[in-house]
C-alpha positions in Angstrom: -59.7 -22.2 9.8 -59.1 -20.0 6.8 -58.6 -17.1 9.1 -56.0 -18.9 11.2 -54.1 -20.1 8.1 -54.2 -16.5 6.6 -53.0 -15.2 10.0 -50.1 -17.7 10.1 -49.1 -16.9 6.6 -49.1 -13.2 7.3 -47.1 -13.6 10.5 -44.5 -15.8 8.6 -44.1 -13.3 5.8 -43.7 -10.4 8.4 -41.1 -12.4 10.3 -39.2 -13.2 7.2 -39.2 -9.7 5.9 -38.0 -8.4 9.2 -35.2 -10.9 9.3 -34.3 -10.0 5.7 -33.6 -6.3 6.6 -31.8 -7.0 9.8 -28.1 -6.2 9.7 -25.7 -9.1 9.6 -22.7 -8.8 11.8 -19.5 -8.5 9.9 -16.9 -11.3 10.6 -13.2 -10.6 10.7 -10.3 -12.8 11.8 -6.7 -13.6 11.2 -5.9 -16.9 9.4 -2.7 -18.8 9.0 -1.9 -21.2 6.1 0.4 -24.2 6.1 3.5 -22.0 5.1 2.9 -19.9 8.2 1.7 -17.0 6.3 -1.0 -14.7 7.6 -4.1 -13.3 6.1 -6.8 -11.0 7.4 -10.2 -12.2 6.3 -13.4 -10.0 6.4 -16.7 -11.5 5.4 -14.8 -14.3 3.6 -12.6 -11.9 1.6 -8.8 -11.6 2.1 -7.6 -8.1 2.7 -5.3 -6.3 0.1 -3.1 -3.3 0.3 -3.0 -1.2 3.6 -5.5 -2.3 6.3 -6.0 -1.0 9.8 -6.6 -3.8 12.3 -7.2 -2.9 16.0 -5.5 0.4 15.5 -2.2 -0.8 13.8 -1.6 -0.7 10.1 -0.7 -3.9 8.0 0.0 -4.3 4.4 -1.2 -7.3 2.4 -0.1 -8.5 -1.0 -2.6 -8.9 -3.9 -2.9 -12.6 -2.9 -3.8 -11.4 0.6 -0.5 -12.5 2.3 0.4 -10.2 5.2 3.9 -8.6 4.5 6.7 -8.2 6.7 10.0 -6.3 6.3 10.5 -3.6 3.5 7.5 -2.3 1.5 7.7 0.4 -1.2 4.3 2.1 -1.8 3.9 5.3 -3.9 7.4 6.1 -3.9 7.7 5.9 0.0 9.4 3.2 2.0 7.7 1.4 5.0 8.9 -1.2 7.4 6.6 -3.8 8.8 7.9 -5.6 11.8 7.9 -9.5 12.0 4.3 -9.4 13.3 3.3 -7.3 10.3 2.8 -4.1 12.1 3.8 -0.9 10.4 6.8 0.7 12.1 5.9 4.3 13.0 7.6 6.9 15.4 10.5 4.5 15.5 14.2 3.8 14.7 15.2 0.6 12.9 18.7 -0.8 12.7 18.9 -3.1 9.5 22.1 -4.6 8.4 24.3 -1.9 10.2 22.2 1.0 8.9 19.8 3.1 10.9 16.5 4.4 9.6 13.7 6.5 11.2 9.9 6.0 10.5 7.7 8.9 11.0 4.2 9.0 12.5 2.6 7.9 9.2 5.1 5.2 8.8 7.1 6.6 6.0 10.8 6.4 6.2 12.4 9.6 7.0 14.1 11.6 4.2 15.7 15.1 4.1 15.5 17.1 7.3 13.5 15.7 10.1 13.1 16.7 13.7 12.9 13.8 16.1 12.4 14.8 19.7 14.5 17.9 20.4 17.1 17.0 17.7 17.2 17.8 14.1 18.5 15.0 11.6 19.2 15.4 7.8 18.6 12.1 6.0 19.6 12.3 2.2 19.5 9.7 -0.4 21.3 7.6 -1.1 23.5 8.3 1.9 22.5 9.5 5.3 23.8 12.6 6.9 23.0 12.9 10.6 23.6 16.2 12.4 23.1 16.4 16.0 23.3 19.4 18.4 24.8 17.9 21.6 25.7 20.1 24.5 25.6 23.1 22.0 28.2 21.4 19.7 27.1 20.3 16.1 28.5 17.0 14.9 28.0 15.9 11.3 28.9 12.5 10.0 28.6 11.3 6.4 28.6 7.6 5.6 27.6 5.2 2.9 24.9 4.1 5.4 23.0 5.5 8.2 24.9 6.2 11.3 24.1 5.0 14.9 22.8 7.9 17.1 24.3 8.2 20.5 
C-alpha cells in the first residue's frame, strides 16, 4: 500500500512539473469598447506605440486606443486609414492636399521617386515636378497638387 501511495505521489509530482514547464499559447485579439474604440490585447495587456498585426502596422496611444488619421512620431508624419492600418506606398488626398507615404509609412519630404516619376516635396509647401512626354512641368502651391 505504501509503495502504491508513493508511486501515485511521484507520478502526480512528475505530471505537475511537466505541466509547469509546458509553454502556454499566447492569446491576442481585437477588442472594442462602448465608444467604438479598438484595442489590440496580447496576454491581457493593451498594445502601445507601433505594433505589427497580421503583416500591417498600427499605432496605439498610451491608453491602448488604436489611432486613425495623422500621427507624428520622431519628427515624421504617418497616416492611419480609418481601419487603423498605416498608409504605405500610397497617395492620400486630405482636405484638397495630396501626400505620398513611402514603403516605411513616412510621409514623403524633399525629392522622391515614385514609379518612374520624380517628385520634389518641400516644407511647408509642396512642389511637384513631373517629366511627362519629355516635358517638365513644375507647380508650386500652398498645398499639395493633384498629379495627373
